[in-house]
Backbone as ProteinMPNN parsed JSONL, in Angstrom:
{"seq_chain_A": "XXXXXXXXXXXXXXXXXXXXXXXXXXXXXXXXXXXXXXXXXXXXXXXXXXXXXXXXXXXXXXXXXXXXXXXXXXXXXXXXXXXXXXXXXXXXXXXXXXXXXXXXXXXXXXXXXXXXXXXXXXXXXXXXXXXXXXXXXXXXXXXXXXXXXXXXXXXXXXXXXXXXXXXXXX", "coords_chain_A": {"N_chain_A": [[138.725, 16.639, 132.446], [137.368, 14.989, 134.335], [134.885, 16.271, 134.328], [133.968, 15.62, 131.778], [133.651, 12.852, 132.073], [131.613, 12.738, 134.007], [129.575, 14.056, 132.564], [129.294, 12.193, 130.483], [128.382, 9.96, 131.97], [125.947, 10.982, 132.925], [124.64, 11.399, 130.468], [124.494, 8.749, 129.481], [122.844, 7.617, 131.443], [120.497, 9.184, 131.17], [119.684, 8.807, 128.506], [119.49, 6.133, 127.994], [117.85, 3.002, 127.264], [114.587, 2.639, 128.646], [114.325, 0.498, 131.242], [113.332, -1.692, 133.785], [115.38, -2.072, 136.587], [116.54, -4.449, 138.617], [117.854, -4.498, 141.985], [119.93, -6.346, 142.308], [121.104, -6.493, 139.816], [123.0, -4.578, 139.075], [125.331, -2.67, 137.219], [128.456, -1.827, 138.059], [130.703, 0.76, 137.966], [134.134, 1.287, 138.407], [135.701, 3.888, 140.199], [137.97, 5.95, 138.683], [141.354, 5.343, 139.329], [140.93, 4.463, 141.86], [141.393, 2.526, 144.818], [139.547, 0.963, 145.863], [137.601, -1.983, 146.348], [135.748, -3.958, 143.959], [133.571, -5.16, 145.142], [133.044, -3.502, 147.344], [132.351, -1.155, 146.0], [130.07, -2.072, 144.67], [128.422, -2.633, 146.866], [128.131, -0.016, 147.918], [126.795, 1.187, 145.772], [124.459, -0.31, 145.773], [123.451, 0.461, 148.27], [122.943, 3.19, 147.803], [121.005, 2.891, 145.836], [119.007, 1.687, 147.392], [118.247, 3.847, 148.981], [116.824, 5.365, 147.14], [114.71, 3.639, 146.524], [113.526, 3.514, 149.054], [112.706, 6.163, 149.303], [110.558, 6.382, 147.462], [108.936, 4.363, 148.413], [108.235, 5.326, 150.954], [106.834, 7.552, 150.099], [104.605, 6.341, 148.856], [103.509, 5.17, 151.106], [102.586, 7.353, 152.269], [104.021, 8.713, 154.158], [105.414, 11.298, 155.346], [107.466, 12.046, 157.15], [109.126, 9.793, 157.088], [109.776, 9.877, 154.378], [111.23, 12.281, 154.282], [113.445, 11.492, 155.676], [115.298, 10.404, 153.944], [116.562, 12.462, 152.784], [119.28, 14.822, 152.901], [119.63, 16.491, 155.818], [119.922, 19.542, 155.807], [120.625, 23.054, 155.341], [121.719, 23.334, 152.871], [120.645, 21.489, 151.139], [119.278, 20.908, 147.941], [116.374, 21.185, 146.104], [114.469, 20.766, 143.249], [111.392, 20.975, 141.967], [109.611, 20.326, 139.319], [109.219, 23.398, 138.172], [109.801, 24.823, 140.411], [112.06, 25.896, 142.905], [113.554, 24.754, 145.887], [115.367, 25.581, 148.62], [117.162, 23.976, 151.014], [116.5, 21.652, 153.666], [114.445, 22.142, 155.538], [112.711, 23.908, 154.14], [111.836, 22.262, 152.049], [110.536, 20.262, 153.504], [108.505, 21.784, 154.697], [107.088, 22.533, 152.395], [106.072, 20.0, 151.549], [104.497, 19.329, 153.816], [102.573, 21.379, 153.771], [101.462, 21.182, 151.167], [100.469, 18.606, 151.097], [98.475, 18.23, 153.068], [96.204, 16.723, 153.13], [96.777, 13.497, 152.821], [95.87, 11.81, 150.766], [96.071, 13.25, 148.464], [98.617, 12.823, 147.583], [98.865, 10.704, 145.855], [99.76, 7.585, 144.193], [102.828, 6.141, 143.466], [104.353, 4.452, 140.772], [107.229, 2.818, 140.059], [109.155, 2.821, 137.145], [111.689, 2.657, 136.182], [114.893, 2.445, 137.618], [118.028, 3.764, 137.993], [121.372, 3.76, 139.033], [124.462, 5.3, 139.322], [127.671, 5.033, 140.442], [129.7, 7.659, 141.032], [131.861, 8.678, 142.439], [133.684, 7.481, 145.312], [132.056, 8.383, 147.403], [129.825, 9.508, 146.233], [126.945, 9.348, 144.276], [124.895, 9.117, 141.34], [121.535, 9.234, 140.564], [118.743, 8.095, 138.617], [115.337, 8.083, 138.253], [112.516, 6.831, 136.737], [109.022, 7.238, 136.573], [105.503, 6.662, 137.166], [102.455, 8.192, 138.204], [99.433, 7.687, 139.88], [96.079, 8.379, 140.903], [94.214, 6.739, 142.827], [91.996, 7.273, 144.441], [90.685, 9.27, 143.174], [88.848, 9.271, 140.518], [88.768, 10.959, 138.328], [91.208, 12.105, 137.986], [94.203, 12.742, 136.177], [96.765, 10.536, 134.86], [100.122, 10.83, 135.874], [103.324, 11.26, 134.493], [106.735, 10.965, 135.115], [110.164, 12.007, 135.747], [112.861, 11.703, 137.927], [115.876, 13.007, 139.05], [118.809, 12.513, 140.99], [121.425, 13.517, 143.205], [123.304, 11.596, 145.297], [124.798, 11.335, 148.331], [127.398, 9.953, 150.365], [127.546, 9.905, 153.82], [129.551, 9.246, 156.308], [128.375, 6.288, 157.147], [125.867, 6.394, 156.059], [123.776, 7.01, 153.242], [122.528, 9.857, 151.617], [120.151, 11.925, 149.944], [121.265, 14.737, 148.298], [120.757, 16.57, 146.374], [118.013, 17.095, 144.234], [115.921, 16.707, 141.403], [112.813, 16.866, 139.965], [110.73, 16.308, 137.21], [107.682, 16.415, 135.384], [104.659, 15.345, 133.649], [101.187, 15.562, 132.752], [99.19, 12.887, 131.607]], "CA_chain_A": [[138.499, 15.233, 132.172], [136.319, 14.473, 135.219], [133.612, 16.822, 133.867], [133.528, 14.818, 130.622], [133.205, 11.557, 132.582], [130.304, 12.956, 134.626], [128.648, 14.326, 131.48], [129.053, 10.919, 129.816], [127.534, 9.151, 132.859], [124.609, 11.561, 132.916], [124.072, 11.111, 129.155], [124.16, 7.329, 129.42], [121.689, 7.386, 132.306], [119.308, 9.85, 130.68], [119.26, 8.404, 127.181], [119.473, 4.687, 127.841], [116.53, 2.389, 127.122], [113.939, 2.493, 129.952], [114.165, -0.881, 131.662], [113.389, -1.852, 135.231], [116.667, -2.634, 136.968], [116.556, -4.949, 139.995], [119.057, -4.122, 142.739], [121.022, -7.301, 142.137], [121.623, -6.46, 138.447], [123.722, -3.344, 138.832], [126.667, -2.595, 136.649], [129.178, -0.865, 138.883], [131.98, 1.141, 137.38], [135.116, 1.733, 139.399], [136.172, 5.255, 140.116], [139.328, 5.939, 138.151], [142.433, 5.51, 140.288], [140.485, 4.056, 143.189], [141.875, 1.231, 145.284], [138.397, 0.269, 146.435], [137.268, -3.244, 145.681], [134.488, -3.977, 143.222], [132.522, -5.535, 146.095], [132.715, -2.305, 148.108], [131.644, -0.261, 145.084], [128.739, -2.636, 144.445], [127.668, -2.425, 148.101], [127.777, 1.395, 147.98], [125.785, 1.435, 144.753], [123.21, -0.906, 146.255], [122.953, 1.299, 149.362], [122.372, 4.387, 147.18], [119.779, 2.404, 145.2], [118.009, 1.463, 148.442], [117.75, 5.166, 149.38], [115.81, 5.764, 146.163], [113.551, 2.772, 146.73], [112.893, 3.953, 150.301], [112.062, 7.44, 149.032], [109.261, 6.171, 146.822], [108.16, 3.524, 149.322], [107.666, 6.216, 151.976], [105.821, 8.366, 149.409], [103.394, 5.534, 148.7], [102.955, 4.951, 152.436], [102.14, 8.68, 152.674], [104.796, 8.941, 155.38], [106.295, 12.432, 155.034], [108.663, 12.019, 157.977], [109.978, 8.748, 156.511], [110.254, 10.406, 153.099], [112.257, 13.294, 154.527], [114.634, 10.867, 156.261], [116.279, 10.051, 152.907], [117.21, 13.696, 152.354], [120.289, 15.447, 153.728], [119.001, 17.497, 156.662], [120.866, 20.654, 155.736], [120.181, 24.214, 154.563], [122.324, 23.248, 151.538], [119.878, 20.594, 150.274], [118.666, 21.59, 146.797], [115.28, 20.427, 145.498], [113.742, 21.44, 142.182], [110.223, 20.186, 141.632], [109.139, 20.933, 138.085], [109.89, 24.686, 137.974], [109.998, 25.481, 141.7], [113.284, 25.537, 143.621], [113.483, 24.814, 147.344], [116.693, 25.514, 149.211], [117.18, 23.543, 152.398], [115.639, 20.573, 154.126], [113.26, 22.717, 156.197], [111.796, 24.44, 153.124], [111.225, 21.13, 151.347], [109.604, 19.639, 154.45], [107.358, 22.688, 154.821], [106.311, 22.384, 151.157], [105.325, 18.741, 151.597], [103.483, 19.404, 154.871], [101.508, 22.277, 153.325], [100.833, 20.704, 149.933], [99.826, 17.31, 151.293], [97.728, 18.157, 154.328], [95.393, 15.521, 152.925], [97.714, 12.564, 152.19], [95.291, 11.206, 149.558], [96.526, 14.052, 147.327], [99.969, 12.423, 147.188], [98.821, 9.707, 144.797], [100.571, 6.378, 144.327], [103.883, 6.12, 142.457], [104.827, 3.174, 140.25], [108.56, 3.021, 139.484], [109.348, 2.104, 135.882], [113.134, 2.447, 135.981], [115.817, 3.048, 138.582], [119.429, 3.581, 137.638], [122.315, 4.425, 139.933], [125.848, 5.253, 138.86], [128.622, 5.506, 141.432], [130.615, 8.586, 140.37], [133.018, 8.725, 143.315], [133.401, 6.575, 146.439], [131.02, 8.913, 148.291], [128.841, 10.254, 145.454], [126.259, 8.587, 143.23], [123.884, 9.827, 140.566], [120.397, 8.345, 140.34], [117.651, 8.495, 137.739], [114.148, 7.267, 138.466], [111.347, 7.118, 135.906], [107.872, 6.821, 137.355], [104.154, 7.133, 136.863], [101.672, 8.407, 139.414], [97.985, 7.645, 139.694], [95.306, 8.805, 142.061], [93.117, 5.776, 142.87], [90.838, 7.833, 145.144], [90.09, 10.296, 142.317], [88.657, 8.666, 139.191], [88.884, 11.976, 137.277], [92.586, 12.62, 137.934], [95.057, 12.236, 135.098], [98.002, 9.872, 135.258], [101.302, 11.691, 135.762], [104.544, 10.551, 134.117], [107.819, 11.849, 135.507], [111.547, 11.573, 135.928], [113.548, 12.364, 139.03], [117.317, 12.772, 139.1], [119.301, 12.817, 142.322], [122.789, 13.311, 143.669], [123.218, 10.893, 146.571], [126.135, 11.422, 148.926], [127.638, 9.127, 151.543], [127.972, 10.582, 155.034], [130.01, 8.134, 157.143], [127.842, 5.025, 156.617], [124.542, 6.632, 155.49], [123.635, 7.72, 151.979], [121.431, 10.821, 151.658], [119.94, 12.736, 148.743], [121.729, 16.106, 148.548], [120.149, 17.397, 145.326], [116.974, 16.334, 143.537], [115.115, 17.434, 140.417], [111.716, 16.092, 139.388], [109.89, 16.94, 136.202], [106.568, 15.51, 135.106], [103.585, 15.844, 132.807], [99.956, 14.784, 132.823], [98.896, 12.104, 130.394]], "C_chain_A": [[137.358, 14.694, 133.02], [134.949, 15.006, 134.79], [133.085, 16.04, 132.674], [133.019, 13.465, 131.066], [131.822, 11.694, 133.2], [129.259, 13.221, 133.55], [128.306, 13.042, 130.727], [128.142, 10.04, 130.658], [126.105, 9.658, 132.843], [123.93, 11.258, 131.581], [123.651, 9.658, 129.028], [122.916, 7.052, 130.243], [120.414, 7.982, 131.723], [118.797, 9.3, 129.359], [119.298, 6.907, 126.948], [118.033, 4.196, 127.789], [115.876, 2.22, 128.491], [113.615, 1.04, 130.272], [114.221, -0.915, 133.181], [114.679, -2.571, 135.591], [116.596, -3.129, 138.405], [117.885, -4.633, 140.663], [120.209, -5.068, 142.479], [121.639, -7.282, 140.734], [122.347, -5.161, 138.118], [125.036, -3.581, 138.128], [127.385, -1.499, 137.415], [130.483, -0.534, 138.203], [132.886, 1.647, 138.488], [135.456, 3.19, 139.155], [137.637, 5.192, 139.696], [140.358, 6.194, 139.244], [142.076, 5.057, 141.693], [141.059, 2.7, 143.552], [140.748, 0.435, 145.93], [138.114, -1.003, 145.661], [135.942, -3.107, 144.947], [133.336, -4.315, 144.161], [132.093, -4.33, 146.921], [131.923, -1.339, 147.24], [130.228, -0.766, 144.838], [127.864, -2.444, 145.673], [127.233, -0.965, 148.214], [126.691, 1.725, 146.962], [124.444, 0.878, 145.197], [122.62, -0.059, 147.385], [122.328, 2.588, 148.816], [121.047, 4.04, 146.501], [118.671, 2.254, 146.245], [117.457, 2.778, 148.994], [116.632, 5.595, 148.434], [114.544, 4.933, 146.312], [112.792, 3.211, 147.987], [112.132, 5.256, 150.075], [110.659, 7.225, 148.473], [108.36, 5.256, 147.643], [107.483, 4.391, 150.384], [106.621, 7.152, 151.364], [104.519, 7.579, 149.324], [102.735, 5.206, 150.035], [102.386, 6.255, 153.008], [102.752, 9.086, 154.022], [105.811, 10.053, 155.109], [107.561, 12.44, 155.881], [109.639, 10.958, 157.471], [110.568, 9.187, 155.189], [111.401, 11.385, 153.331], [113.528, 12.698, 155.116], [115.676, 10.481, 155.22], [117.035, 11.28, 152.415], [118.245, 14.154, 153.389], [119.629, 16.572, 154.512], [119.97, 18.668, 156.81], [120.229, 21.828, 155.0], [120.732, 24.182, 153.136], [121.638, 22.238, 150.622], [119.245, 21.422, 149.166], [117.605, 20.679, 146.215], [114.599, 21.301, 144.455], [112.611, 20.504, 141.777], [109.509, 20.919, 140.509], [109.855, 22.264, 137.908], [110.137, 25.437, 139.279], [111.268, 24.98, 142.375], [113.091, 25.747, 145.11], [114.889, 24.603, 147.88], [116.555, 25.108, 150.673], [116.123, 22.511, 152.734], [114.339, 21.115, 154.712], [112.245, 23.232, 155.181], [111.109, 23.32, 152.353], [110.192, 20.448, 152.241], [108.338, 20.486, 154.591], [106.467, 22.598, 153.583], [105.455, 21.122, 151.215], [104.21, 18.792, 152.633], [102.302, 20.281, 154.437], [100.746, 21.722, 152.124], [100.035, 19.427, 150.16], [99.203, 17.192, 152.679], [96.774, 16.978, 154.307], [96.277, 14.535, 152.164], [97.18, 11.876, 150.934], [95.772, 11.953, 148.309], [97.924, 13.679, 146.848], [99.951, 11.427, 146.029], [99.706, 8.512, 145.133], [101.553, 6.336, 143.154], [104.202, 4.675, 142.071], [106.172, 3.439, 139.562], [108.677, 2.188, 138.207], [110.817, 1.872, 135.563], [113.881, 3.145, 137.103], [117.224, 2.74, 138.098], [120.284, 4.372, 138.614], [123.713, 4.222, 139.372], [126.73, 5.822, 139.959], [129.658, 6.366, 140.704], [131.94, 8.708, 141.112], [132.711, 7.814, 144.491], [132.283, 7.065, 147.358], [129.941, 9.698, 147.552], [128.27, 9.379, 144.352], [125.24, 9.493, 142.558], [122.767, 8.838, 140.281], [119.376, 8.961, 139.412], [116.501, 7.533, 137.987], [113.065, 7.748, 137.508], [110.149, 6.534, 136.627], [106.572, 7.294, 136.732], [103.424, 7.3, 138.189], [100.198, 8.359, 139.043], [97.328, 8.041, 141.016], [94.08, 7.901, 142.176], [91.859, 6.307, 143.56], [90.109, 8.879, 144.305], [90.01, 9.765, 140.886], [88.85, 9.659, 138.059], [90.307, 12.517, 137.12], [93.352, 11.968, 136.786], [96.212, 11.444, 135.676], [99.142, 10.846, 135.004], [102.486, 10.797, 135.405], [105.706, 11.486, 134.42], [109.169, 11.174, 135.578], [112.142, 12.393, 137.062], [115.022, 11.997, 138.962], [117.812, 13.237, 140.464], [120.807, 12.656, 142.409], [122.646, 12.716, 145.061], [124.627, 10.836, 147.132], [126.218, 10.548, 150.169], [128.185, 10.003, 152.657], [128.287, 9.486, 156.041], [129.455, 6.826, 156.575], [126.481, 5.205, 155.945], [124.631, 7.384, 154.174], [122.403, 8.606, 152.076], [121.348, 11.559, 150.326], [120.336, 14.171, 149.083], [121.201, 17.089, 147.501], [119.169, 16.525, 144.556], [116.267, 17.259, 142.551], [114.071, 16.481, 139.86], [111.007, 16.925, 138.348], [108.836, 15.92, 135.8], [105.566, 16.172, 134.184], [102.354, 14.979, 132.995], [99.752, 14.065, 131.504], [97.401, 12.108, 130.132]], "O_chain_A": [[136.47, 14.017, 132.501], [133.955, 14.284, 134.874], [131.879, 15.817, 132.567], [132.049, 12.963, 130.499], [130.948, 10.864, 132.951], [128.162, 12.666, 133.614], [127.148, 12.827, 130.37], [127.216, 9.43, 130.123], [125.16, 8.874, 132.76], [122.754, 10.895, 131.565], [122.568, 9.367, 128.521], [122.024, 6.332, 129.795], [119.359, 7.351, 131.775], [117.591, 9.323, 129.112], [119.152, 6.456, 125.811], [117.112, 4.893, 128.217], [116.515, 1.716, 129.415], [112.742, 0.433, 129.651], [115.055, -0.248, 133.794], [115.031, -3.571, 134.966], [116.592, -2.316, 139.33], [118.914, -4.514, 139.998], [121.36, -4.635, 142.433], [122.612, -7.996, 140.491], [122.299, -4.702, 136.977], [125.752, -4.546, 138.395], [126.945, -0.349, 137.406], [131.28, -1.421, 137.895], [132.443, 2.351, 139.395], [135.488, 3.649, 138.014], [138.435, 4.467, 140.288], [140.239, 7.159, 139.999], [142.858, 5.256, 142.622], [141.195, 1.826, 142.696], [140.976, -0.643, 146.479], [138.363, -1.081, 144.458], [135.122, -2.249, 145.272], [132.231, -3.802, 143.985], [130.902, -4.151, 147.176], [130.931, -0.767, 147.693], [129.286, 0.025, 144.801], [126.682, -2.124, 145.541], [126.086, -0.695, 148.57], [125.763, 2.472, 147.272], [123.409, 1.522, 145.019], [121.403, 0.117, 147.444], [121.293, 3.03, 149.315], [120.084, 4.803, 146.581], [117.53, 2.649, 146.006], [116.308, 2.819, 149.434], [115.612, 6.126, 148.873], [113.435, 5.462, 146.236], [111.563, 3.272, 147.985], [111.033, 5.431, 150.6], [109.692, 7.815, 148.955], [107.137, 5.37, 147.568], [106.301, 4.211, 150.678], [105.641, 7.507, 152.019], [103.456, 8.088, 149.678], [101.525, 4.986, 150.087], [101.785, 6.266, 154.082], [102.11, 9.696, 154.877], [106.937, 9.781, 154.691], [108.628, 12.804, 155.384], [110.846, 11.196, 157.431], [111.731, 8.904, 154.901], [112.425, 11.321, 152.651], [114.584, 13.328, 155.064], [116.832, 10.249, 155.574], [118.035, 11.154, 151.709], [118.101, 13.905, 154.586], [119.118, 17.518, 153.913], [120.72, 18.773, 157.781], [119.384, 21.626, 154.128], [120.258, 24.929, 152.279], [121.999, 22.13, 149.45], [118.732, 22.512, 149.418], [117.888, 19.532, 145.868], [114.203, 22.432, 144.738], [112.842, 19.39, 141.307], [108.896, 21.969, 140.707], [111.023, 22.262, 137.519], [110.629, 26.565, 139.259], [111.521, 23.776, 142.412], [112.549, 26.761, 145.549], [115.519, 23.577, 147.624], [115.918, 25.8, 151.466], [115.024, 22.496, 152.179], [113.258, 20.605, 154.416], [111.045, 23.017, 155.345], [109.923, 23.421, 152.039], [109.103, 20.098, 151.786], [107.228, 19.953, 154.601], [105.241, 22.587, 153.696], [104.252, 21.172, 150.958], [103.095, 18.347, 152.361], [101.15, 19.945, 154.715], [99.518, 21.791, 152.08], [99.032, 19.193, 149.486], [99.379, 16.19, 153.372], [96.558, 16.317, 155.322], [96.505, 14.721, 150.969], [97.969, 11.403, 150.116], [95.869, 11.368, 147.23], [98.37, 14.171, 145.811], [100.935, 11.323, 145.296], [100.312, 8.44, 146.202], [101.158, 6.476, 141.997], [104.307, 3.796, 142.926], [106.238, 4.198, 138.594], [108.341, 1.004, 138.191], [111.154, 0.994, 134.769], [113.559, 4.268, 137.49], [117.561, 1.588, 137.826], [119.961, 5.504, 138.972], [124.093, 3.113, 138.996], [126.553, 6.97, 140.365], [130.404, 5.865, 139.863], [133.002, 8.826, 140.499], [131.56, 7.408, 144.652], [131.631, 6.258, 148.022], [129.214, 10.475, 148.171], [129.007, 8.751, 143.592], [124.789, 10.489, 143.124], [123.02, 7.729, 139.811], [119.162, 10.174, 139.408], [116.674, 6.315, 137.937], [112.737, 8.934, 137.476], [110.239, 5.462, 137.225], [106.547, 8.195, 135.893], [103.739, 6.63, 139.173], [99.775, 8.914, 138.029], [97.948, 8.033, 142.08], [93.012, 8.253, 141.677], [90.76, 5.826, 143.281], [89.028, 9.328, 144.685], [90.99, 9.807, 140.141], [89.079, 9.244, 136.923], [90.573, 13.303, 136.212], [93.16, 10.792, 136.477], [96.601, 11.641, 136.827], [99.122, 11.598, 134.029], [102.633, 9.704, 135.954], [105.682, 12.656, 134.037], [109.295, 9.953, 135.483], [111.953, 13.606, 137.144], [115.376, 10.825, 138.834], [117.313, 14.213, 141.024], [121.392, 11.778, 141.774], [121.946, 13.27, 145.908], [125.544, 10.342, 146.475], [125.255, 10.415, 150.924], [129.153, 10.742, 152.473], [127.372, 8.858, 156.573], [130.011, 6.302, 155.609], [125.981, 4.269, 155.321], [125.457, 8.282, 154.012], [121.356, 8.171, 152.556], [122.363, 11.785, 149.667], [119.815, 14.756, 150.033], [121.201, 18.3, 147.725], [119.453, 15.364, 144.262], [116.046, 18.437, 142.83], [114.406, 15.414, 139.345], [110.716, 18.101, 138.568], [109.067, 14.713, 135.866], [105.603, 17.381, 133.959], [102.458, 13.806, 133.354], [100.097, 14.569, 130.436], [96.943, 11.508, 129.16]]}, "name": "protein", "num_of_chains": 1, "seq": "XXXXXXXXXXXXXXXXXXXXXXXXXXXXXXXXXXXXXXXXXXXXXXXXXXXXXXXXXXXXXXXXXXXXXXXXXXXXXXXXXXXXXXXXXXXXXXXXXXXXXXXXXXXXXXXXXXXXXXXXXXXXXXXXXXXXXXXXXXXXXXXXXXXXXXXXXXXXXXXXXXXXXXXXXX"}
């Protein structure tokens, strides 16, 4: 039953109309059988949402250390970027440090949609649609992408524990 609920949540998130969703306009669904209040669930959803906003804010600031602060610092972190898989926080950090020695190559991300669904009291699923441009390179193509994330609560902090980004040039 729980697998069907998660599959339904993922389907709703992936196939819903792309609309920008401000943090204050979240629809929060209660976890079945939970005694948590709607206010607590909304606060947790907003906190998970803020992790995603921070992720892209730090990207645009070209702040790799700030970007990595939203990820779970663990060998169990899973990151899939297009077709490459990176296991562990250290491997993802090393990829970013090597690939973006020149921070101008990071481009600037414009978020077009953010959705967060609280699946359990300590687990949320996020979907972010985005475009990327390279203002310093007039010949670069615009990139359009989608990133999905599992965001887990650790005591009071929410961290990305799994991420998948796919994209294409336009």
